[in-house]
N, C-alpha and C positions, 0 to 999 in steps of 0.2 A: 204775353211776352216778358213782362217783369217777373212772373213766376218762374219761367224757364231760365232766365238769366240768374235768378237767385239760386236755383238748383245747380246750375252749371258752376257758379262761383263757389258754392259750398263744396261741390265735388272736387273742384280744382284745389281748393284750400286743403281738403283732406289728403289728396294725393301729394301735394307739396309738403305737408306736415309729415306724412308717412315716409316720404323720400328723405327728408331731413333727419328723421329719427334713425333710419337705416344707415345714413352716412355718419351719424353721430355715434352709433353703437360701437364700431371698431375703435373710435377715438376714446370713448368711455372705457372700453376694455383695456386699452393700452395705458390709459391714465391710472386705472385701478390696479392692473397686474403687470404693467411693463417692467417696473423695478424688480418684482419677484422673478420674472422670466429672465431678466439679465443676470440676476444673482445666481439663479439655477444654472444658466449656461456657463457662467464663470466657474461655478462649483464643479461642473462636469469637466471643464478644461483643466482645472487644478488637479482633479483626481487623476485624469489621464496623464498629465505631466508628472504628477507624483509617482504614479505606477511606473512610468518610463524611467524616472530618476532612480526609483527604488531598485528596479531590475538591473540598471546599468551601473549605478554607483554604490549599491549596497550588496545585492545578491551576487553579481558577477565577481567583484573583488573577494567576497567571502568564499565563493566557490573555488577561486584560484588559490587562495590561502589554504583551503581544505585539501586541495590536490597536492600542494607542496608539502603539507604536513603528513599526508598518509603514505607517501612513497617509502619513507624510511621504515615505518612500521610494517609495511608489506615486505620489505627486504628481510627484516627480522623473522617474519612469519615463514618466508621461503627458506630461511636458514634453520628453521625449526627452533628458533630462540623464542619460544612461546611467551614466556614471562616478559621479556623485553618488548615483544610485539604488543602485548596487552597493556603494559604499564609504562613503556618508554624507558629511555636510558638516562634521563636527567636533562640531556641536551635536546632530545627529540621526544615528542609526545607519542604515547601509545594509542592503540585503537580506542580504549575506554575514554580517554580525555578528548580525542578527536570527535568521537560520537557525540559527546556532550557539548563541546565548544562550537562545533560546526553543524548543529542540528538544522535541518531544513535544506542542506546542500546534498548533492548526489554522493559526494565523497563521505560526508558525515553519515549518511544512511548506510553506505557500504561498510563503514567502520563498525556499525552495529553488528553486522553479520560476522565480521572478523573477531570482534570483541567477544561475542557469544561463543564462537568456535574455540577461541583461545581459553575462555573460562571453562568450557566443557573439558578440554584436554588437561587443564590444571585441576580438575576436580571441584571447581567452584560452580556447582550446579544451579544454585539459586540465581547467581549472577548471569549464568548462561541463559536461563529462562527469561530473565528480565530484559536482556538485549534481543534475543531471538524472537520472542513473541511480538515485539514491536517492529521488527524488521519487515520491509516491504520492497518488492522488486518485480519488474515485468520479465526479467531474465529467468526463463524456466529452470535452467540448470542450477543457478544459484538459489532459486526459491526451493527446489527439491532438497538441495544440500542443507539449507537453513531449517527446513521442516524436519528433516531426518535428525539433525543435531538437536533440535528442540525436543523431539520425541525421546531421544537418548537421554537428555537431561531430565525429562519427566520420569523416565524409567528409573534412573539412578536415585531420584528422590522418592521412589515408591508410589508415584502417582500413575498407576498403571492404566486407569481409564483414559486419562489425558494422553498418555503415551500412545496407546492403541489408536485412539482417534486421530492423533497427529501423524502416525505412521501411515494410516489409511489415506489421509489427506495428501501426504507426500506422494503416495503411489498414484494419485489421480492427477497430479499437476502436469506430468509429462509421461503419459501412459505408453508412448512408443519407445521410451527409454527403458527397454525390457529388463536389463539386469538390475537397474536401480529400483524400478517399480516392483519387480518380483521380490527384491530384497526387503523392501519396506513392508510388503504384504506378509512375507515370511516372519519378520520380527513381530508384526501385529498378531500373527497366529501363535507364535511361541509365547508371547506375553499373555495372550488370552488363555492359553493352556495353564500357565502359571497361576493365573487369576481364577482358575476353575471354570472358565467359560468355554466349555468344550464345543458347543454349537457354533460359537463365533470363530473359534480356531478352525473348525472344519470348513466353514464358509470361506475364510481367507485362503486356506490351502487349496480348496477346490478352484478358486478363482485363478490361482497360480497355475494349476494343472490345465485349466481351460485356455488361458490367455498367454502363459509364459512357459510352456512345457519344454522349450528348447534352451532355457536359461539354466544356470548352475543350480538355482533353487528349485527350478522345475524338475530336475532330476532327483532331488531329495524329497520332494513333497509326498511321493507315494509312501515312503517310510513313515512320515509323520501321520498321514491318514490311516495307515495300518495300525499304528500305535493307538489311535483313537477309535479303532474298530471299523474303519471304512476300508473295505477291500473290494476293488472292482476288477472284473476280468477284462 
């Protein structure tokens, strides 16, 4: 009997000790890491509040100021006062300054496109490239225009390979925009001819013939192909 009681007492003691250990484990964990957890939670809250504050008290006012600044430059652009649109009139900023001062805003990004387009019209081709190559938009019509202008600037600088690649890229952005896509392919073909890349020129002209035969460039492409020795019945 005494042996059984001893075994029973020992087993009970082990169970009690094990249970106490399990109860103590969360307490030990909280003691060891509780402060770190609280600090981490506070940090998350601070970051969230900081982002909210940044969006509402920094980005939003900056976006509003950018919108206020760009409208006058757009007026100059619409009036074909290209130099004023790019550089401003002293009282109002031009696209170049707006693009730099309001980088990160939608209006500031749009100002890059306008600045590049203005620089191209003014013959400032390096400046046009610097603005247009960094411009980005989800609006297909504007993206096509920016790439076409960028390709034109490359062409003016004698960077024919860059120009051809950019014309082709422009033709692929909005392929259902027949007239513009065929125009970009045609320019790629002409520039390839000038660069002595006959096979590339033929490739671009044939693509126009296959996909855009009803466009203005589609009616011209047969002559270009014939000039290159491609005559089809």
